[in-house]
C-alpha positions as CSV (number, residue, x, y, z in Angstrom):
1,M,134.9,52.1,109.4
2,K,131.6,50.8,110.7
3,A,132.9,53.2,114.7
4,L,133.7,56.3,111.5
5,K,129.9,55.9,110.3
6,L,128.7,56.1,113.9
7,A,130.8,59.2,114.8
8,A,130.0,61.2,111.1
9,L,126.4,60.4,112.6
10,G,126.7,61.4,115.0
11,L,128.2,64.9,114.5
12,V,125.8,65.4,111.8
13,A,122.9,64.7,114.7
14,A,124.4,66.9,117.5
15,K,125.0,69.8,114.8
16,S,120.8,70.0,113.3
17,A,120.1,68.8,117.4
18,S,122.1,73.1,118.7
19,A,121.1,74.7,115.6
20,G,118.7,76.2,117.1
21,A,115.3,77.3,115.2
22,V,114.1,77.3,112.2
23,T,111.8,80.4,111.6
24,F,113.0,83.9,112.5
25,V,110.0,85.4,115.0
26,A,110.7,89.8,115.2
27,P,111.1,91.1,117.9
28,A,107.9,93.4,118.9
29,V,108.3,96.6,118.6
30,V,108.1,99.5,121.3
31,A,106.3,102.8,120.8
32,I,107.3,105.5,122.9
33,E,104.7,108.3,123.4
34,E,105.2,111.6,123.9
35,P,103.8,113.1,127.4
36,A,100.3,115.1,126.5
37,R,101.6,119.3,127.1
38,M,99.1,120.5,129.7
39,G,98.4,124.5,128.3
40,G,100.5,126.1,125.8
41,S,104.0,126.5,126.0
42,G,104.3,129.2,125.8
43,A,106.4,130.6,122.4
44,W,103.5,133.3,121.9
45,L,105.2,135.1,124.5
46,I,108.9,136.0,122.1
47,P,106.8,138.2,119.3
48,L,105.4,139.6,121.3
49,I,108.1,141.2,123.4
50,I,110.0,141.7,120.5
51,A,106.9,143.6,118.6
52,A,106.5,145.6,121.9
53,V,110.4,146.7,121.8
54,I,110.2,147.7,118.0
55,L,107.2,149.6,118.6
56,L,108.3,151.0,121.4
57,A,111.7,151.8,119.4
58,V,109.4,153.3,116.6
59,T,106.6,156.0,118.6
60,K,109.2,157.2,120.7
61,K,109.8,161.0,120.5
């Protein structure tokens, strides 16, 4: 009976020793930063070209 109690005590001690950390530590959040744009994107050229084509089509004689 004594050996059974010692074995149970050993299992409980081993289980709590290998349980790990008690508190949860959240991992650090990595912020991804978008690179800064140099100058304009050139997106204004497309509407300008469309307006020029429409203007040329309307004023053509």
